[in-house]
Structure formats: C-alpha cells, structure tokens
CHARMM-style PDB file with segment names, atoms N, HN, CA, C and O in Angstrom:
ATOM      1  N   MET     1       0.931  -1.488   0.267  1.00  0.00      PROA
ATOM      2  CA  MET     1       0.205   0.086  -0.149  1.00  0.00      PROA
ATOM      3  C   MET     1       0.575   1.001   0.118  1.00  0.00      PROA
ATOM      4  O   MET     1       1.369   1.223   1.032  1.00  0.00      PROA
ATOM      5  N   ASN     2      -0.001   1.913  -0.753  1.00  0.00      PROA
ATOM      6  HN  ASN     2      -0.646   1.733  -1.495  1.00  0.00      PROA
ATOM      7  CA  ASN     2       1.497   3.671  -0.771  1.00  0.00      PROA
ATOM      8  C   ASN     2       0.623   4.465  -0.430  1.00  0.00      PROA
ATOM      9  O   ASN     2      -0.467   4.520  -1.000  1.00  0.00      PROA
ATOM     10  N   VAL     3       1.012   5.331   0.717  1.00  0.00      PROA
ATOM     11  HN  VAL     3       1.897   5.286   1.180  1.00  0.00      PROA
ATOM     12  CA  VAL     3       0.491   6.754   1.254  1.00  0.00      PROA
ATOM     13  C   VAL     3       0.977   7.602   0.559  1.00  0.00      PROA
ATOM     14  O   VAL     3       2.147   7.455   0.204  1.00  0.00      PROA
ATOM     15  N   HSD     4       0.041   9.048   0.042  1.00  0.00      PROA
ATOM     16  HN  HSD     4      -0.909   9.167   0.330  1.00  0.00      PROA
ATOM     17  CA  HSD     4       0.584   9.774  -0.200  1.00  0.00      PROA
ATOM     18  C   HSD     4      -0.030  11.565   0.373  1.00  0.00      PROA
ATOM     19  O   HSD     4      -1.204  11.890   0.193  1.00  0.00      PROA
ATOM     20  N   PHE     5       0.767  12.310   0.894  1.00  0.00      PROA
ATOM     21  HN  PHE     5       1.720  12.047   1.041  1.00  0.00      PROA
ATOM     22  CA  PHE     5       0.129  13.183   1.484  1.00  0.00      PROA
ATOM     23  C   PHE     5       0.043  14.556   1.033  1.00  0.00      PROA
ATOM     24  O   PHE     5       1.111  15.126   1.255  1.00  0.00      PROA
ATOM     25  N   ARG     6      -0.835  15.324   0.474  1.00  0.00      PROA
ATOM     26  HN  ARG     6      -1.702  14.861   0.294  1.00  0.00      PROA
ATOM     27  CA  ARG     6      -0.761  16.140   0.057  1.00  0.00      PROA
ATOM     28  C   ARG     6      -1.048  17.615   0.805  1.00  0.00      PROA
ATOM     29  O   ARG     6      -1.962  18.052   1.505  1.00  0.00      PROA
ATOM     30  N   GLU     7       0.642  18.335   0.110  1.00  0.00      PROA
ATOM     31  HN  GLU     7       1.384  17.981  -0.459  1.00  0.00      PROA
ATOM     32  CA  GLU     7       0.139  19.634   1.495  1.00  0.00      PROA
ATOM     33  C   GLU     7       0.088  20.602   1.034  1.00  0.00      PROA
ATOM     34  O   GLU     7       0.623  21.267   0.146  1.00  0.00      PROA
ATOM     35  N   VAL     8      -1.279  20.691   2.356  1.00  0.00      PROA
ATOM     36  HN  VAL     8      -1.714  20.152   3.077  1.00  0.00      PROA
ATOM     37  CA  VAL     8      -1.704  22.146   1.574  1.00  0.00      PROA
ATOM     38  C   VAL     8      -1.707  23.277   2.856  1.00  0.00      PROA
ATOM     39  O   VAL     8      -1.288  22.806   3.913  1.00  0.00      PROA
ATOM     40  N   CYS     9      -2.027  24.367   2.885  1.00  0.00      PROA
ATOM     41  HN  CYS     9      -2.368  24.750   2.027  1.00  0.00      PROA
ATOM     42  CA  CYS     9      -2.117  25.408   3.542  1.00  0.00      PROA
ATOM     43  C   CYS     9      -2.968  25.091   5.098  1.00  0.00      PROA
ATOM     44  O   CYS     9      -4.145  24.801   4.884  1.00  0.00      PROA
ATOM     45  N   PRO    10      -2.577  25.093   6.660  1.00  0.00      PROA
ATOM     46  CA  PRO    10      -3.188  24.745   7.218  1.00  0.00      PROA
ATOM     47  C   PRO    10      -4.758  25.100   7.330  1.00  0.00      PROA
ATOM     48  O   PRO    10      -4.579  26.273   7.655  1.00  0.00      PROA
ATOM     49  N   GLY    11      -5.750  25.008   7.313  1.00  0.00      PROA
ATOM     50  HN  GLY    11      -5.895  24.054   7.049  1.00  0.00      PROA
ATOM     51  CA  GLY    11      -6.832  24.910   7.676  1.00  0.00      PROA
ATOM     52  C   GLY    11      -7.742  24.395   6.073  1.00  0.00      PROA
ATOM     53  O   GLY    11      -8.917  24.344   5.709  1.00  0.00      PROA
ATOM     54  N   THR    12      -6.548  24.123   5.545  1.00  0.00      PROA
ATOM     55  HN  THR    12      -5.593  24.164   5.840  1.00  0.00      PROA
ATOM     56  CA  THR    12      -8.089  23.739   4.211  1.00  0.00      PROA
ATOM     57  C   THR    12      -7.725  22.468   3.908  1.00  0.00      PROA
ATOM     58  O   THR    12      -8.208  21.887   2.937  1.00  0.00      PROA
ATOM     59  N   GLY    13      -6.757  21.867   4.783  1.00  0.00      PROA
ATOM     60  HN  GLY    13      -6.364  22.339   5.572  1.00  0.00      PROA
ATOM     61  CA  GLY    13      -6.790  20.107   4.431  1.00  0.00      PROA
ATOM     62  C   GLY    13      -8.365  19.447   5.975  1.00  0.00      PROA
ATOM     63  O   GLY    13      -9.379  19.888   6.515  1.00  0.00      PROA
ATOM     64  N   MET    14      -7.726  18.534   5.968  1.00  0.00      PROA
ATOM     65  HN  MET    14      -6.902  18.176   5.529  1.00  0.00      PROA
ATOM     66  CA  MET    14      -7.961  17.459   7.061  1.00  0.00      PROA
ATOM     67  C   MET    14      -7.521  17.263   8.184  1.00  0.00      PROA
ATOM     68  O   MET    14      -7.712  16.223   8.814  1.00  0.00      PROA
ATOM     69  N   ILE    15      -6.864  18.250   8.591  1.00  0.00      PROA
ATOM     70  HN  ILE    15      -6.709  19.095   8.079  1.00  0.00      PROA
ATOM     71  CA  ILE    15      -6.270  18.253   9.732  1.00  0.00      PROA
ATOM     72  C   ILE    15      -7.103  19.022  10.761  1.00  0.00      PROA
ATOM     73  O   ILE    15      -7.296  20.225  10.590  1.00  0.00      PROA
ATOM     74  N   ASP    16      -7.794  18.134  12.226  1.00  0.00      PROA
ATOM     75  HN  ASP    16      -7.636  17.156  12.365  1.00  0.00      PROA
ATOM     76  CA  ASP    16      -8.188  18.897  13.075  1.00  0.00      PROA
ATOM     77  C   ASP    16      -7.210  19.442  14.046  1.00  0.00      PROA
ATOM     78  O   ASP    16      -6.432  18.924  14.848  1.00  0.00      PROA
ATOM     79  N   TYR    17      -7.510  20.671  13.706  1.00  0.00      PROA
ATOM     80  HN  TYR    17      -8.142  21.091  13.055  1.00  0.00      PROA
ATOM     81  CA  TYR    17      -5.832  22.075  14.160  1.00  0.00      PROA
ATOM     82  C   TYR    17      -6.020  21.628  16.088  1.00  0.00      PROA
ATOM     83  O   TYR    17      -5.234  21.272  16.966  1.00  0.00      PROA
ATOM     84  N   THR    18      -7.314  21.872  16.026  1.00  0.00      PROA
ATOM     85  HN  THR    18      -7.953  22.162  15.313  1.00  0.00      PROA
ATOM     86  CA  THR    18      -8.076  22.520  17.598  1.00  0.00      PROA
ATOM     87  C   THR    18      -7.497  20.984  18.474  1.00  0.00      PROA
ATOM     88  O   THR    18      -6.903  21.066  19.549  1.00  0.00      PROA
ATOM     89  N   THR    19      -7.723  19.977  17.962  1.00  0.00      PROA
ATOM     90  HN  THR    19      -8.206  19.911  17.089  1.00  0.00      PROA
ATOM     91  CA  THR    19      -6.852  18.613  18.405  1.00  0.00      PROA
ATOM     92  C   THR    19      -5.443  18.752  18.772  1.00  0.00      PROA
ATOM     93  O   THR    19      -5.063  18.901  19.933  1.00  0.00      PROA
ATOM     94  N   PHE    20      -4.624  18.695  17.672  1.00  0.00      PROA
ATOM     95  HN  PHE    20      -4.932  18.574  16.729  1.00  0.00      PROA
ATOM     96  CA  PHE    20      -3.546  18.539  17.091  1.00  0.00      PROA
ATOM     97  C   PHE    20      -3.091  19.715  18.062  1.00  0.00      PROA
ATOM     98  O   PHE    20      -3.049  19.358  19.239  1.00  0.00      PROA
ATOM     99  N   LEU    21      -2.799  20.817  17.865  1.00  0.00      PROA
ATOM    100  HN  LEU    21      -2.833  21.107  16.908  1.00  0.00      PROA
ATOM    101  CA  LEU    21      -2.559  22.019  19.078  1.00  0.00      PROA
ATOM    102  C   LEU    21      -2.790  21.995  20.599  1.00  0.00      PROA
ATOM    103  O   LEU    21      -1.988  22.319  21.475  1.00  0.00      PROA
ATOM    104  N   LYS    22      -4.446  21.403  20.776  1.00  0.00      PROA
ATOM    105  HN  LYS    22      -5.097  21.139  20.064  1.00  0.00      PROA
ATOM    106  CA  LYS    22      -3.752  20.996  22.214  1.00  0.00      PROA
ATOM    107  C   LYS    22      -3.583  19.708  22.520  1.00  0.00      PROA
ATOM    108  O   LYS    22      -4.096  19.518  23.622  1.00  0.00      PROA
ATOM    109  N   ARG    23      -3.041  18.571  22.019  1.00  0.00      PROA
ATOM    110  HN  ARG    23      -2.624  18.726  21.123  1.00  0.00      PROA
ATOM    111  CA  ARG    23      -2.084  17.660  22.647  1.00  0.00      PROA
ATOM    112  C   ARG    23      -0.392  18.131  22.206  1.00  0.00      PROA
ATOM    113  O   ARG    23       0.503  17.408  22.642  1.00  0.00      PROA
ATOM    114  N   LEU    24      -0.050  19.223  21.432  1.00  0.00      PROA
ATOM    115  HN  LEU    24      -0.778  19.811  21.077  1.00  0.00      PROA
ATOM    116  CA  LEU    24       1.221  19.649  20.967  1.00  0.00      PROA
ATOM    117  C   LEU    24       1.577  20.812  22.087  1.00  0.00      PROA
ATOM    118  O   LEU    24       2.741  21.106  22.360  1.00  0.00      PROA
ATOM    119  N   ALA    25       0.442  21.428  22.693  1.00  0.00      PROA
ATOM    120  HN  ALA    25      -0.503  21.189  22.472  1.00  0.00      PROA
ATOM    121  CA  ALA    25       0.188  22.002  23.871  1.00  0.00      PROA
ATOM    122  C   ALA    25       1.031  21.231  24.698  1.00  0.00      PROA
ATOM    123  O   ALA    25       2.205  21.521  24.928  1.00  0.00      PROA
ATOM    124  N   GLY    26       0.445  20.266  25.137  1.00  0.00      PROA
ATOM    125  HN  GLY    26      -0.508  20.031  24.950  1.00  0.00      PROA
ATOM    126  CA  GLY    26       0.403  19.361  26.397  1.00  0.00      PROA
ATOM    127  C   GLY    26       1.598  18.041  27.136  1.00  0.00      PROA
ATOM    128  O   GLY    26       1.903  17.311  28.079  1.00  0.00      PROA
ATOM    129  N   MET    27       1.888  18.568  25.689  1.00  0.00      PROA
ATOM    130  HN  MET    27       1.641  19.162  24.923  1.00  0.00      PROA
ATOM    131  CA  MET    27       3.356  17.678  25.643  1.00  0.00      PROA
ATOM    132  C   MET    27       4.251  18.604  25.954  1.00  0.00      PROA
ATOM    133  O   MET    27       4.359  19.750  25.518  1.00  0.00      PROA
ATOM    134  N   PRO    28       5.076  17.863  26.971  1.00  0.00      PROA
ATOM    135  CA  PRO    28       6.117  17.677  28.235  1.00  0.00      PROA
ATOM    136  C   PRO    28       7.084  18.862  27.959  1.00  0.00      PROA
ATOM    137  O   PRO    28       7.336  19.818  28.693  1.00  0.00      PROA
ATOM    138  N   GLN    29       7.724  18.468  26.308  1.00  0.00      PROA
ATOM    139  HN  GLN    29       7.519  17.692  25.712  1.00  0.00      PROA
ATOM    140  CA  GLN    29       8.629  19.133  26.125  1.00  0.00      PROA
ATOM    141  C   GLN    29       8.696  20.619  25.071  1.00  0.00      PROA
ATOM    142  O   GLN    29       9.625  21.248  24.566  1.00  0.00      PROA
ATOM    143  N   GLN    30       7.784  20.706  25.069  1.00  0.00      PROA
ATOM    144  HN  GLN    30       7.030  20.195  25.479  1.00  0.00      PROA
ATOM    145  CA  GLN    30       7.109  21.957  23.889  1.00  0.00      PROA
ATOM    146  C   GLN    30       7.852  21.701  22.812  1.00  0.00      PROA
ATOM    147  O   GLN    30       9.033  22.016  22.954  1.00  0.00      PROA
ATOM    148  N   PRO    31       7.493  21.125  21.533  1.00  0.00      PROA
ATOM    149  CA  PRO    31       8.135  20.826  20.684  1.00  0.00      PROA
ATOM    150  C   PRO    31       7.708  22.106  19.786  1.00  0.00      PROA
ATOM    151  O   PRO    31       6.568  22.543  19.626  1.00  0.00      PROA
ATOM    152  N   PRO    32       9.386  22.778  19.036  1.00  0.00      PROA
ATOM    153  CA  PRO    32       8.572  23.486  18.013  1.00  0.00      PROA
ATOM    154  C   PRO    32       7.643  23.228  17.029  1.00  0.00      PROA
ATOM    155  O   PRO    32       7.610  22.058  16.648  1.00  0.00      PROA
ATOM    156  N   LEU    33       6.666  24.221  16.371  1.00  0.00      PROA
ATOM    157  HN  LEU    33       6.693  25.171  16.680  1.00  0.00      PROA
ATOM    158  CA  LEU    33       5.482  24.019  15.742  1.00  0.00      PROA
ATOM    159  C   LEU    33       6.104  24.394  14.714  1.00  0.00      PROA
ATOM    160  O   LEU    33       6.827  25.356  14.972  1.00  0.00      PROA
ATOM    161  N   MET    34       6.170  23.911  13.165  1.00  0.00      PROA
ATOM    162  HN  MET    34       5.583  23.129  12.955  1.00  0.00      PROA
ATOM    163  CA  MET    34       6.770  24.592  11.971  1.00  0.00      PROA
ATOM    164  C   MET    34       5.801  24.695  10.974  1.00  0.00      PROA
ATOM    165  O   MET    34       4.784  24.010  11.087  1.00  0.00      PROA
ATOM    166  N   ILE    35       5.931  25.376  10.095  1.00  0.00      PROA
ATOM    167  HN  ILE    35       6.757  25.932  10.003  1.00  0.00      PROA
ATOM    168  CA  ILE    35       5.086  25.554   8.843  1.00  0.00      PROA
ATOM    169  C   ILE    35       6.086  26.237   7.632  1.00  0.00      PROA
ATOM    170  O   ILE    35       6.703  27.263   7.345  1.00  0.00      PROA
ATOM    171  N   GLU    36       5.725  24.717   7.098  1.00  0.00      PROA
ATOM    172  HN  GLU    36       5.224  23.884   7.330  1.00  0.00      PROA
ATOM    173  CA  GLU    36       6.774  24.526   5.768  1.00  0.00      PROA
ATOM    174  C   GLU    36       6.280  24.058   4.455  1.00  0.00      PROA
ATOM    175  O   GLU    36       5.237  23.420   4.597  1.00  0.00      PROA
ATOM    176  N   HSD    37       6.587  24.134   3.480  1.00  0.00      PROA
ATOM    177  HN  HSD    37       7.434  24.653   3.364  1.00  0.00      PROA
ATOM    178  CA  HSD    37       6.377  23.281   2.559  1.00  0.00      PROA
ATOM    179  C   HSD    37       5.280  24.292   1.437  1.00  0.00      PROA
ATOM    180  O   HSD    37       4.600  23.838   0.517  1.00  0.00      PROA
ATOM    181  N   LEU    38       5.363  25.431   1.774  1.00  0.00      PROA
ATOM    182  HN  LEU    38       5.915  25.800   2.521  1.00  0.00      PROA
ATOM    183  CA  LEU    38       4.074  26.620   0.946  1.00  0.00      PROA
ATOM    184  C   LEU    38       4.567  26.931  -0.169  1.00  0.00      PROA
ATOM    185  O   LEU    38       5.612  26.622  -0.742  1.00  0.00      PROA
ATOM    186  N   SER    39       3.843  27.474  -0.380  1.00  0.00      PROA
ATOM    187  HN  SER    39       2.995  27.725   0.086  1.00  0.00      PROA
ATOM    188  CA  SER    39       4.502  28.025  -1.988  1.00  0.00      PROA
ATOM    189  C   SER    39       4.881  29.889  -2.214  1.00  0.00      PROA
ATOM    190  O   SER    39       5.576  30.298  -3.144  1.00  0.00      PROA
ATOM    191  N   GLY    40       4.435  30.532  -1.463  1.00  0.00      PROA
ATOM    192  HN  GLY    40       3.870  30.200  -0.708  1.00  0.00      PROA
ATOM    193  CA  GLY    40       4.990  31.454  -0.794  1.00  0.00      PROA
ATOM    194  C   GLY    40       4.618  32.378  -0.004  1.00  0.00      PROA
ATOM    195  O   GLY    40       3.439  32.315   0.344  1.00  0.00      PROA
ATOM    196  N   ALA    41       5.518  33.606   0.580  1.00  0.00      PROA
ATOM    197  HN  ALA    41       6.476  33.656   0.296  1.00  0.00      PROA
ATOM    198  CA  ALA    41       4.623  34.602   1.912  1.00  0.00      PROA
ATOM    199  C   ALA    41       3.313  35.124   1.883  1.00  0.00      PROA
ATOM    200  O   ALA    41       3.249  36.076   2.661  1.00  0.00      PROA
ATOM    201  N   GLU    42       2.458  34.949   1.429  1.00  0.00      PROA
ATOM    202  HN  GLU    42       2.510  34.175   0.797  1.00  0.00      PROA
ATOM    203  CA  GLU    42       0.694  35.134   1.832  1.00  0.00      PROA
ATOM    204  C   GLU    42       0.695  33.552   1.837  1.00  0.00      PROA
ATOM    205  O   GLU    42      -0.030  33.122   2.734  1.00  0.00      PROA
ATOM    206  N   GLU    43       1.228  32.696   1.182  1.00  0.00      PROA
ATOM    207  HN  GLU    43       1.817  33.045   0.453  1.00  0.00      PROA
ATOM    208  CA  GLU    43       0.541  31.351   2.325  1.00  0.00      PROA
ATOM    209  C   GLU    43       0.832  31.255   3.481  1.00  0.00      PROA
ATOM    210  O   GLU    43      -0.076  30.958   4.257  1.00  0.00      PROA
ATOM    211  N   TYR    44       2.260  31.482   4.034  1.00  0.00      PROA
ATOM    212  HN  TYR    44       2.998  31.724   3.403  1.00  0.00      PROA
ATOM    213  CA  TYR    44       2.844  31.428   4.612  1.00  0.00      PROA
ATOM    214  C   TYR    44       2.042  32.505   5.731  1.00  0.00      PROA
ATOM    215  O   TYR    44       1.658  31.917   6.741  1.00  0.00      PROA
ATOM    216  N   ASP    45       1.769  33.840   5.696  1.00  0.00      PROA
ATOM    217  HN  ASP    45       2.081  34.318   4.875  1.00  0.00      PROA
ATOM    218  CA  ASP    45       0.818  34.034   6.593  1.00  0.00      PROA
ATOM    219  C   ASP    45      -0.402  33.924   6.786  1.00  0.00      PROA
ATOM    220  O   ASP    45      -0.916  34.024   7.900  1.00  0.00      PROA
ATOM    221  N   GLN    46      -1.283  33.612   5.285  1.00  0.00      PROA
ATOM    222  HN  GLN    46      -0.865  33.531   4.380  1.00  0.00      PROA
ATOM    223  CA  GLN    46      -2.448  32.729   5.700  1.00  0.00      PROA
ATOM    224  C   GLN    46      -2.290  31.517   6.596  1.00  0.00      PROA
ATOM    225  O   GLN    46      -3.303  31.424   7.291  1.00  0.00      PROA
ATOM    226  N   ALA    47      -1.544  30.687   6.820  1.00  0.00      PROA
ATOM    227  HN  ALA    47      -0.721  30.762   6.256  1.00  0.00      PROA
ATOM    228  CA  ALA    47      -0.953  30.241   8.148  1.00  0.00      PROA
ATOM    229  C   ALA    47      -0.811  30.080   9.145  1.00  0.00      PROA
ATOM    230  O   ALA    47      -1.007  29.168   9.947  1.00  0.00      PROA
ATOM    231  N   ARG    48      -0.375  31.181   9.145  1.00  0.00      PROA
ATOM    232  HN  ARG    48      -0.216  31.923   8.494  1.00  0.00      PROA
ATOM    233  CA  ARG    48       0.613  31.260  10.936  1.00  0.00      PROA
ATOM    234  C   ARG    48      -0.798  32.195  11.060  1.00  0.00      PROA
ATOM    235  O   ARG    48      -1.024  32.180  12.270  1.00  0.00      PROA
ATOM    236  N   LYS    49      -1.659  32.849  10.530  1.00  0.00      PROA
ATOM    237  HN  LYS    49      -1.476  32.861   9.547  1.00  0.00      PROA
ATOM    238  CA  LYS    49      -2.867  33.523  10.755  1.00  0.00      PROA
ATOM    239  C   LYS    49      -4.028  32.419  11.355  1.00  0.00      PROA
ATOM    240  O   LYS    49      -4.784  32.661  12.296  1.00  0.00      PROA
ATOM    241  N   PHE    50      -3.976  31.110  10.551  1.00  0.00      PROA
ATOM    242  HN  PHE    50      -3.362  30.913   9.786  1.00  0.00      PROA
ATOM    243  CA  PHE    50      -5.061  30.378  10.978  1.00  0.00      PROA
ATOM    244  C   PHE    50      -4.489  30.115  12.479  1.00  0.00      PROA
ATOM    245  O   PHE    50      -5.088  30.519  13.477  1.00  0.00      PROA
ATOM    246  N   ILE    51      -3.159  29.333  12.533  1.00  0.00      PROA
ATOM    247  HN  ILE    51      -2.672  29.005  11.723  1.00  0.00      PROA
ATOM    248  CA  ILE    51      -3.016  28.563  13.503  1.00  0.00      PROA
ATOM    249  C   ILE    51      -3.021  29.622  14.724  1.00  0.00      PROA
ATOM    250  O   ILE    51      -3.416  29.521  15.885  1.00  0.00      PROA
ATOM    251  N   LEU    52      -2.581  30.403  14.187  1.00  0.00      PROA
ATOM    252  HN  LEU    52      -2.261  30.484  13.243  1.00  0.00      PROA
ATOM    253  CA  LEU    52      -3.113  31.544  15.577  1.00  0.00      PROA
ATOM    254  C   LEU    52      -4.479  31.501  16.427  1.00  0.00      PROA
ATOM    255  O   LEU    52      -4.893  31.325  17.572  1.00  0.00      PROA
ATOM    256  N   MET    53      -4.872  31.755  15.224  1.00  0.00      PROA
ATOM    257  HN  MET    53      -4.535  31.899  14.294  1.00  0.00      PROA
ATOM    258  CA  MET    53      -6.480  31.803  15.339  1.00  0.00      PROA
ATOM    259  C   MET    53      -7.013  30.775  16.122  1.00  0.00      PROA
ATOM    260  O   MET    53      -7.650  30.929  17.164  1.00  0.00      PROA
ATOM    261  N   GLU    54      -6.661  29.487  15.456  1.00  0.00      PROA
ATOM    262  HN  GLU    54      -6.144  29.362  14.609  1.00  0.00      PROA
ATOM    263  CA  GLU    54      -7.411  28.489  16.510  1.00  0.00      PROA
ATOM    264  C   GLU    54      -7.297  28.167  17.586  1.00  0.00      PROA
ATOM    265  O   GLU    54      -8.159  27.658  18.302  1.00  0.00      PROA
ATOM    266  N   GLY    55      -5.134  28.678  18.094  1.00  0.00      PROA
ATOM    267  HN  GLY    55      -4.433  29.091  17.512  1.00  0.00      PROA
ATOM    268  CA  GLY    55      -4.983  28.408  18.918  1.00  0.00      PROA
ATOM    269  C   GLY    55      -5.961  29.418  19.983  1.00  0.00      PROA
ATOM    270  O   GLY    55      -6.838  29.010  20.744  1.00  0.00      PROA
ATOM    271  N   GLU    56      -5.555  30.729  19.795  1.00  0.00      PROA
ATOM    272  HN  GLU    56      -4.843  31.061  19.176  1.00  0.00      PROA
ATOM    273  CA  GLU    56      -6.509  31.130  20.627  1.00  0.00      PROA
ATOM    274  C   GLU    56      -7.913  30.632  21.062  1.00  0.00      PROA
ATOM    275  O   GLU    56      -8.404  30.655  22.191  1.00  0.00      PROA
ATOM    276  N   LYS    57      -8.495  30.132  19.785  1.00  0.00      PROA
ATOM    277  HN  LYS    57      -8.096  30.114  18.868  1.00  0.00      PROA
ATOM    278  CA  LYS    57     -10.084  29.471  20.281  1.00  0.00      PROA
ATOM    279  C   LYS    57      -9.567  28.129  21.704  1.00  0.00      PROA
ATOM    280  O   LYS    57     -10.029  27.831  22.805  1.00  0.00      PROA
ATOM    281  N   SER    58      -8.736  27.794  21.103  1.00  0.00      PROA
ATOM    282  HN  SER    58      -8.360  28.036  20.208  1.00  0.00      PROA
ATOM    283  CA  SER    58      -8.580  26.808  22.512  1.00  0.00      PROA
ATOM    284  C   SER    58      -7.771  27.779  23.718  1.00  0.00      PROA
ATOM    285  O   SER    58      -7.686  27.078  24.727  1.00  0.00      PROA
ATOM    286  N   GLY    59      -7.542  28.284  23.807  1.00  0.00      PROA
ATOM    287  HN  GLY    59      -7.611  28.853  22.988  1.00  0.00      PROA
ATOM    288  CA  GLY    59      -7.174  28.798  25.001  1.00  0.00      PROA
ATOM    289  C   GLY    59      -5.244  28.540  25.078  1.00  0.00      PROA
ATOM    290  O   GLY    59      -4.648  28.459  26.152  1.00  0.00      PROA
ATOM    291  N   ILE    60      -4.709  28.471  24.020  1.00  0.00      PROA
ATOM    292  HN  ILE    60      -5.193  28.537  23.147  1.00  0.00      PROA
ATOM    293  CA  ILE    60      -3.131  27.961  23.908  1.00  0.00      PROA
ATOM    294  C   ILE    60      -2.307  29.553  23.477  1.00  0.00      PROA
ATOM    295  O   ILE    60      -2.848  30.460  22.845  1.00  0.00      PROA
ATOM    296  N   ARG    61      -1.570  29.558  23.757  1.00  0.00      PROA
ATOM    297  HN  ARG    61      -1.130  28.822  24.271  1.00  0.00      PROA
ATOM    298  CA  ARG    61      -0.946  30.591  24.119  1.00  0.00      PROA
ATOM    299  C   ARG    61       0.376  30.598  23.304  1.00  0.00      PROA
ATOM    300  O   ARG    61       1.074  29.677  23.730  1.00  0.00      PROA
ATOM    301  N   PHE    62       0.998  31.268  22.305  1.00  0.00      PROA
ATOM    302  HN  PHE    62       0.431  32.016  21.959  1.00  0.00      PROA
ATOM    303  CA  PHE    62       2.200  30.776  21.558  1.00  0.00      PROA
ATOM    304  C   PHE    62       3.382  31.885  22.010  1.00  0.00      PROA
ATOM    305  O   PHE    62       2.939  33.001  22.280  1.00  0.00      PROA
ATOM    306  N   THR    63       4.963  31.687  22.133  1.00  0.00      PROA
ATOM    307  HN  THR    63       5.323  30.780  21.913  1.00  0.00      PROA
ATOM    308  CA  THR    63       5.824  32.500  22.916  1.00  0.00      PROA
ATOM    309  C   THR    63       6.913  32.507  21.645  1.00  0.00      PROA
ATOM    310  OT1 THR    63       7.976  33.119  21.746  1.00  0.00      PROA
TER     311      THR     63
END
C-alpha cells in the first residue's frame, strides 16, 4: 500500500487543528511547531494567522 500526503495550507486540509494544537501544547517538552512546504509569503502568512486563531480559540498561547 502506498500513502501520499498532499501538503496544503493549514486550515484547508483534513487535520483537526484544535485537537492537534491541544495535544502539542500538552507535551512535556514543548516541541516547535513549524510551517513549511508552502508556495510563498502569502500562504505562510495565511497559515500563521490560521494557527494563531485556532490556538486562541482553544486557549493556547504561543511564545
């Protein structure tokens, strides 16, 4: 079986970012959250805004 992940801007795919961010925030070592493999500055800005908004709705603060 082959699996292919289509990389898309956060908020436009199938990932439940509320759950993902809560689980990430609950990890003991606070791993980094990286945004990568997007097509340009506009997509990176859109992704950043989406992740910050989802974090805010979930009570997660980024430092």
